[in-house]
Each structure stands twice: as structure tokens, then as C-alpha cells.
N, C-alpha and C positions, 0 to 999 in steps of 0.2 A: 589671209583667206577668210577668217571669220568676219572681217570688216565688210567684205563684199557681200556675204550672205545676209548680214544684219542690215546693211544699207539698202540692199535690194528689197528686203521685206518692208523696211520703213519708208523709203522714198522710191517711187517708180522712176523719178528723174535721175536716179543714181545709176541707171543702166548705161547711159553713154559714158559716164565716169568710169565704169568698169571696163568698157572697151578701151578708153584712153589709157587706163592703168595697164591693161594687157598689152597694148601696143608699146607703151613705154618700158614695160618689164619683159625682157626677152628671157630672163632667167626662170620665169614661172613655168615649171615643167609639169607640176601637178594640176591637172585640169579636171573639173567635175564633168560627169557625163552630159550634163545639160549645156556645158560650155564647149565651144569649138576651138581647137588648137589653131590660133592665128599664126603661130610661128611657122607651121607647116603649110 
């Protein structure tokens, strides 16, 4: 979780990476208010 926040602040190009991680990880239940639950 902290990796996403840090990478997002450091590199703007890490945003698509976050989406890929979200798609690949279905077990991620804790979603920040800024992020949309892709599972649903």
C-alpha cells in the first residue's frame, strides 16, 4: 500500500502501474477514497 502512495508521488508514470497492480491483485480489499474499487 505504501509503495503505491510513494511511487505515485515520485513518478507520475507509475499511475498505470497502479492500475495494473489493482487488476492483477483481486485480494486488495482496502481501497483509499481516491481510488475506485475495480473489483466491483
